[in-house]
C-alpha positions in Angstrom: 19.6 -19.4 11.0 18.3 -16.3 9.0 16.9 -12.7 10.5 14.2 -10.9 8.9 14.5 -7.1 10.7 11.1 -4.9 10.3 12.1 -1.2 9.5 12.5 0.1 13.4 14.7 -2.6 14.4 17.2 -1.5 11.5 16.4 2.1 12.0 17.7 1.9 15.7 20.7 -0.1 14.9 21.7 2.8 12.3 21.0 5.0 14.7 22.9 3.8 17.9 25.7 1.9 15.8 26.0 5.5 13.5 29.8 6.2 14.7 30.6 2.5 14.7 29.1 1.3 11.0 32.4 -1.1 9.9 30.9 -2.8 13.6 27.1 -3.3 12.4 28.4 -3.9 8.5 30.7 -7.2 10.5 27.6 -8.5 13.0 25.3 -8.5 9.6 27.9 -10.2 7.9 28.0 -12.6 10.7 24.5 -14.0 9.4 21.9 -14.0 7.2 20.3 -10.5 7.7 16.9 -10.3 4.7 14.8 -7.2 4.6 11.3 -6.8 2.5 10.7 -4.2 -0.4 8.1 -2.7 1.8 10.6 -2.5 4.9 13.4 -0.3 2.8 10.8 1.8 1.6 9.7 2.6 5.4 13.5 3.0 6.3 14.4 5.2 3.4 10.9 7.0 4.8 11.4 6.6 8.5 15.6 6.8 9.0 15.0 11.2 9.6 11.7 11.3 10.3 12.0 14.2 13.4 13.0 16.4 10.4 15.4 18.5 12.5 18.1 17.8 10.3 19.2 15.5 7.2 22.1 13.1 8.9 25.1 12.9 6.1 26.8 10.2 8.0 23.4 8.2 8.5 22.6 8.7 4.6 26.2 7.3 3.9 26.1 4.5 6.8 22.7 3.2 5.1 24.2 3.0 1.7 26.8 0.4 3.5 24.5 -1.3 5.1 22.5 -2.4 2.0 25.1 -4.0 0.5 25.4 -6.9 3.2 21.0 -7.2 3.5 19.9 -9.6 0.9 15.9 -7.1 -0.1 13.3 -9.4 -1.2 10.1 -8.4 -3.2 7.0 -8.2 -1.6 5.5 -10.5 -4.2 7.4 -13.1 -3.7 5.4 -15.0 -1.1 2.4 -14.2 -2.7 1.0 -17.9 -1.5 2.1 -16.9 2.1 0.2 -13.7 1.8 -2.8 -15.2 1.7 -2.5 -17.7 4.0 -0.9 -14.9 6.8 -4.3 -12.9 6.1 -6.6 -16.0 6.6 -4.9 -17.1 9.9 -4.4 -14.1 11.3 -7.1 -12.1 10.1 -4.6 -8.7 9.7 -5.6 -6.6 7.8 -2.9 -4.2 6.8 -0.1 -5.1 4.2 3.2 -3.3 6.3 6.3 -3.9 7.0 5.6 -6.3 9.7 2.8 -8.4 7.2 5.7 -8.7 4.3 8.4 -9.8 7.1 6.1 -12.5 8.6 5.1 -13.8 5.4 8.6 -14.0 4.2 10.1 -15.5 7.2 6.6 -18.3 6.6 8.2 -18.6 2.9 11.8 -18.7 4.2 11.1 -21.7 6.9 9.3 -24.2 4.0 11.9 -23.2 1.7 15.0 -23.4 3.8 13.7 -25.6 6.2 15.8 -22.5 8.6 14.8 -20.8 11.5 13.8 -17.4 11.2 14.0 -14.7 13.6 12.0 -11.5 13.0 13.9 -9.0 14.4 11.1 -6.0 15.2 10.9 -3.5 18.1 6.9 -2.5 17.1 5.5 -4.4 20.5 1.7 -4.6 18.9 3.3 -6.5 15.8 5.1 -8.8 18.0 1.8 -9.6 19.8 -0.1 -9.9 16.6 2.4 -12.5 15.0 4.1 -14.5 17.2 1.2 -17.0 17.8 1.3 -17.4 14.0 4.9 -17.9 14.7 4.7 -20.5 17.2 1.9 -22.6 15.5 3.9 -22.6 12.5 6.8 -23.4 13.9 8.7 -20.9 11.9 11.2 -19.7 14.8 10.8 -16.5 16.9 10.0 -13.1 17.3 12.7 -11.0 18.6 13.5 -7.3 20.1 16.5 -5.3 18.9 18.2 -5.8 22.2 17.6 -9.7 22.2 19.5 -9.7 19.1 22.4 -7.6 20.5 22.4 -9.9 23.8 22.7 -12.9 21.1 25.3 -11.5 19.0 27.3 -10.5 22.2 27.1 -14.2 23.0 29.2 -15.3 21.3 31.3 -12.6 20.0 33.7 -10.8 21.9 32.1 -6.6 22.0 31.2 -4.3 23.9 27.3 -4.9 24.4 27.0 -2.7 27.3 27.6 0.7 25.4 25.2 -0.5 22.4 22.8 -1.5 25.0 22.6 1.6 26.2 22.3 3.7 23.3 18.7 1.6 22.3 17.6 2.2 25.6 18.6 6.2 24.8 16.5 5.5 20.8 13.6 4.6 22.6 13.2 7.9 23.8 14.2 10.3 20.8 10.1 10.8 20.0 10.3 13.4 22.6 12.7 14.9 20.8 10.8 16.6 18.7 7.8 18.0 21.0 11.3 20.0 22.9 12.0 21.1 19.4 8.4 22.2 19.0 8.2 24.0 22.9 11.8 25.5 21.8 9.4 27.0 18.5 6.7 27.9 21.1 8.6 29.9 23.5 9.3 32.5 20.4 5.7 33.3 19.9 5.0 36.7 21.2 1.8 36.3 21.6 1.7 33.8 24.0 -0.1 34.5 27.5 2.8 34.4 30.5 0.5 31.0 32.0 1.3 29.7 28.8 5.4 30.2 28.6 5.2 28.8 32.6 3.4 25.6 31.1 6.1 25.0 28.1 8.7 25.8 31.0 7.3 23.0 32.6 6.6 20.7 30.0 9.9 21.4 28.7 11.6 19.8 32.5 9.2 16.9 32.1 10.7 16.2 29.0 14.4 16.1 30.4 13.1 14.1 33.3 11.6 11.4 30.5 8.7 11.7 33.6 6.4 9.5 31.6 3.4 9.0 34.8 3.2 12.9 35.3 3.5 14.1 31.3 0.3 11.5 30.8 -1.3 12.7 34.0 -0.8 16.8 33.2 -3.8 18.7 33.3 -4.5 22.4 32.2 -7.4 24.3 31.6 -7.8 24.9 27.2 -8.7 28.3 28.6 -6.0 28.9 30.0 -3.2 26.8 27.6 -5.3 27.6 24.1 -2.4 28.7 21.9 -0.2 25.7 23.0 -3.3 22.9 23.3 -2.4 20.6 20.3 0.7 20.3 21.7 -0.5 19.4 25.1 -2.6 16.9 23.4 -0.3 15.5 21.2 2.9 14.9 23.9 0.1 13.1 26.4 -1.3 11.3 23.2 2.4 10.1 22.4 3.5 9.7 26.2 0.6 7.9 27.0 1.6 5.1 23.5 4.8 5.0 24.7 3.6 3.8 27.6 1.1 1.1 26.6 4.3 -0.4 24.1 7.7 0.9 25.0 7.8 -0.2 28.7 8.5 -3.5 28.0 11.3 -3.1 25.7 12.9 -0.7 28.5 12.1 -3.3 31.1 14.0 -6.0 28.6 17.0 -3.7 28.2 17.4 -3.3 32.0 17.3 -7.2 32.7 20.1 -7.5 29.5 22.1 -5.2 31.6 21.5 -7.0 34.7 22.6 -10.5 33.4 26.1 -8.6 32.2 26.2 -6.9 35.4 25.3 -9.9 37.4 27.8 -12.2 34.4 25.2 -14.1 34.8 25.9 -16.0 31.1 28.7 -18.4 30.2 30.8 -17.6 26.3 33.4 -19.8 25.1 
């Protein structure tokens, strides 16, 4: 079996195994793990996307992990590119596109079952029919990947599933940082300062529904209007695309708790 990683899943794995890079290397060595050039570029670009710090441990880890990855050129699957565009009418040439084309190509060349690992729910929905009808394999998430390895190897998957769950919320950290900076602005009105404190509390609780439904007059919050708009938009997208991933992790946690699995 062959696993193709999307950038979002690769980045999530690098973060949740940040202090256990040797285990991640062992997991990758246990399978054939492949990424495309485009995904490699997206990892380099987005691994430190919060811009809050350049993590030297992560920088070293990505160098180590690339030694056990097979990186494929975007141009190797030109025929499958054309077929994929025709079949799906997908217009973007991004990591998900090149990974799906690579999956088709490897399936035909190697006559092997392909797992495409992605936490991009819209991409999964976009290409799932293509994978099924062409008998390529399956599109799975990072939690699927972790649990699959757990079923045939002795490692404490629970901690990493919980780390992954926390990783899905990491995008909200940027807004906490933005609020911290805004609170230092001496020109803020007292009501704006109060609103920022309230939003800070909602972010600490990760109360998605209250963030989405939060309403305030532009007149009252003129200086922080953009932050509120961006936060609500991010929370709304999160609610649409990430709840499925969180529910899946909760399901695996319950399976482990109830011991509803079999291992040799």
